[in-house]
N, C-alpha and C positions, 0 to 999 in steps of 0.2 A: 064713361070709361075713356072714350077717344079724346075728349077735351082734357081730362085729367092727365092722360099720357102725354099729350102734346105739350102741356104746361111743364110737366116733369122733364121732358126731353129738352125743351128750350132753356130751362134753368140749369140743366146738367145734373139734376138730382137723380135722374134715372140711370145715368151712365154706369154707375157702379153695379146697379141691379142687373143691367143687361150683360155686363161683362161677367158677373158671377154666374148668371144663367147659362151663358155659352160655355164657360170654362168647366162648369160642374157636369155638363152633359156631353159636350163635344159632339154635336148632332147637326143634321140638316133638317129644316133650315137652320142657319147659324143663329138667328134671332127669332124668337117666337112671341115677343111682346109688342110687336108692331108689324104691319104688312109692308114689305119692301119689294121693289121691282127694278128692272133695267140696271144691273150693276155696272159700275165703272171703277176699276181699281188701278192704283199706281203704287210703285215702290219708291219710297223716299227715305234715304239713309237706312235705318234698321227697322222701318215700320211700313206696313201695308195700309194705305188709306182707301177705304171702300165707300164710294158715293152711290146712293140709290134713290130712286123715286119712292114716293110714299103713297101706296094705295089706301085711300080713305073711303072706299066704296062700302056702303051698307049692304048686307046680304040680300035685302029685299029689292034693291035697285039694280038696274042694268046699265053698264057702261063704265068707262074709266073715269076716275075722279082723283087726279093728282094735282096738288097745288104747291108742293115744296120738295126739296131734295134733302136727304139725310146723310150723315157721315158716321162711319164706324171705322175703327182702327184696330190693328193687331200687331204684335211683335213676334207671334209664333204660329199664326193661322188656326189656333185653337181658342185662345182667350180674346174675346172681342170687347171693345169699349165703345159706347155710344157717345157721340158729340152733339147730338140734336140736329135740328134743321140748320143748314148753312146758307140757304138761298130759297126764295120763293119766285114763282113765275112772275108775279106782279112787281118784283124788284127790277124787272125790265119795264120801264115806264111805258114803252111803246107796245108791250105785250098785253094780251087780255087775260089768258089763263093757260092751263094745261102744262104742268111740269113733266113733260114726257122725257124720253131717254136722253142722257147727257154723257159727256166724256171729259176726262181730265188729262192734262199733259203739263209737264214742267219744262220751262225753257229759261235759261239765264237768270235763275233765281226767282222767277215769277211762275205762278200757277194759273193756267188758263182753263176755264170750265165752259165747255161748249154745250149748248142746250137746244132742246126742241120745245118751242112754245107757240101758242096760237096768236096771230096778228090780224087785226081787222084793218080796213082801209086799203087804199091802193087799187089798182085795176084787178088784182086777183087775191082777195083775202084768203088766208090759209095758214098752214104751219110754216114757221120761219125758224132760222137758227140764230141764236144770240151767243155772245161770249162774255163771260165775267172774268175778273182777274183778282188775284190776291197775292200778298207777299209770303203767305204761309199756306200749307195744305189745309189747315183748319179755318182759313179765312181771317178777317172778314172779306167777303167778296163784293165787288161792285161792277156794274155794267161797264165794260171796257170801251165801248163805242158810243153809247147813248142812242144807238139805232141797231137794227138787225144786220148781221153779217151777210145773210142770204135770205131772200124772201121768195114767196111762191111765184111772183111774176117774173123771176129771173130764170125760170126753167119752163120748158113746154114739152117735156118728155111724156107727161101723163096728164089726164084731165082731173085726177084726184087732187084735192087741196091738202092732202097729207103726204105728198110724194117727196117732200124735202125734210125728212126727219132722221133721227138716229145718227147724229154726227159722231165720228170717231177720227181723231187726229193722230197721225204717225209722223215722227221726225226721223228721216233717213240718216244713214251714216255720214253723208256729206252735208248735213245740216238743213237740207230742204224739207219743208213741212207740207203735208198733204191732208186734206180733210175728205174722208169717205162718208157718204150719206145716201139716203134715198129709201123710198118704198115703191115697190113694183118695178122701178128702173134703178139699177145700181150706178152711182155716179161718184166722181171724185174731182177735186180741184186743188191746185197748188195754193199755198198761203204765202204771203209776204213774210219777211223776217220778223216783223212786228207782231205776227200771229193774229192780227185782228182785221186784215184786209185780204181779199182774194187777189191772186196773182196769175191771171190767165183764164183761159176758157174752161168751162165745165165739161168734163169728158164722161162718156158712158163706158162701163166695164162689160166685158163679154164673159158672163158666167151663166150657167143654166139654172132655171127654176128659182129665181131670186124673189124673195118677199121683202125683207128688211134686215136691220141689225148687222150692217157691215162692220167688220173689225179686222185690223191688220196687226200682226206682230211678226217679229223676225227671230229666227233661231239658226245659228250657223250661217250657211250660205243661202238659206231659203226664206222667202217671204211667204207668210200664210194669210190667206184671206178667208175668214169664216163669216157665215151669214145664215139667217133664218130662211127656210124654204117651206112653201106650202101652208096649209092651215087645216088642222093644228100644225104649228111650226115645229120642224126639226132643224138642227144645225148641221150645215154641210160646209165643206172647205175646198179650197183650191190652193195650188202652190205655184211659185214663180221664182226666178232668180233676179227679177227686176221689179221695182215698185210699179212700173208701168206695164207689167205683163210681158208676154202673154201668160194668162193664168190657166194652169192645167187642172181641170176638175178632178178631185180625188174621192169624193163620195160623202157618205153620211158620217158625222162625228158624234152627234148626240140625238137621242130619240125624243119623242114628245115628253115634256117635263111635267109629269103629274097631271093634275086637274087644271091645266092651263092651255089655252089655244095659242099663246104667244111664248116666245123665249127670247132671251137677250143675253149675250155672253161677253165675258171679259177674261183675258188670258194673261197671266203673269208668271214670271220666274222669281222666286224668293228664296234666298239662302240655299241655292243649288237645287231647288225642287220646282216643278211646274204645276200650275193649278188652273183649273177651269171653273170659272164662277158664272152662275146662271140663276134664273129664277124659276120657281115652280109654284103650282097652285095646290100643292098637297099638304098644306098645313093641317095638322090633326085637330079633331074636335075638342081635345082637352087643352089646347093652347089658351093663354089668357085672353086673346082677342078673337077666339072662335075659329071656325073651320075656314080653310082657304078656298080658292076657286079662280075662275078666269079673271076676275077683277079684284081679287084679294090674294096677291102673289107674295112670295117670300124668297129671299136670296139664299142660295145654297152653294157649297164649294166641294169639288172632288178633284182627284188627281188627274193630271194630263200626262200622257206618256207618248213617247216617240219610238217608232221603229228604227232599225239600223239604217234604212235608206232615207230617213228624214220624214217619212209619212207619219200620220198621227194614228194612234190606236183609238178605237171608239171609246168614248167616255162612259165609264160605268157609274151611274147615279146611285148613291147610297143614302140610307137614313142615318148612318153613323157619322158621315162627313169625315173631316180630317181629325184623326185621333192621335196622331204622332206629331208633337210640336216641332216646328222647324227651328233648327239651331244653327 
């Protein structure tokens, strides 16, 4: 089944089936024909492009097994179309495996895809961050550097070899770009205008109880820093009036997401409405690919709402998902 599905996705044959399934049911998870994780969404023109990891773990095995990133799109947040795999970890020739969490950003007509992959060699083998680039959000993508943007030996904040994961890039109003990343220690660094080189020192953020999954968005005068905390992970957030902080911790945003020890969020505004995109392990037993779990996750979407003072309302996770099309 898994091999057949991968073949269908890569040829585009399954795209119509996935779109029909989502539009007919308008449910969470948004796709139940393949396991997806670590969502990263962007809005381009009149379309949301959603990039996810692909959990390929068999139920009888333990551990994460991700080798590629998938792409889905929607014009109304209800009907989703599958575009198949857009990149594999091994497309970075210097990387070994592990297509972990990624992030997409557009700049000057180019689409930059920042990734977490495992790299051997060097004084400190471990997870590294790569960047691929394309002329369209659907690709094709290619390694933008031919080498890692950031490697494990460039940081010494933690003894873990996975402490440089989960890149999320934010472009500020003045055009300056910053990459947020990290596990156990939250970090960020400025990027050069070409988006594929670091520009300055790596700095550590002052936020409480951080685990991973840093993500920054801006609404009005406030910057919002969301992140996973604890294990099982819940999503918390902080606010600031500057991308450099200080960040004022505001509390819990999203509870444990179903049968999953991890969570990973993406936040977008689309056609005047705000959305919280995350993954959950609660795929039901009657799905075509079987029951979910910690290593068999699925992406879901729910509403994100703001209070009058700019703070965020706790996200209410639903099985219905988004039922009202964005127009």
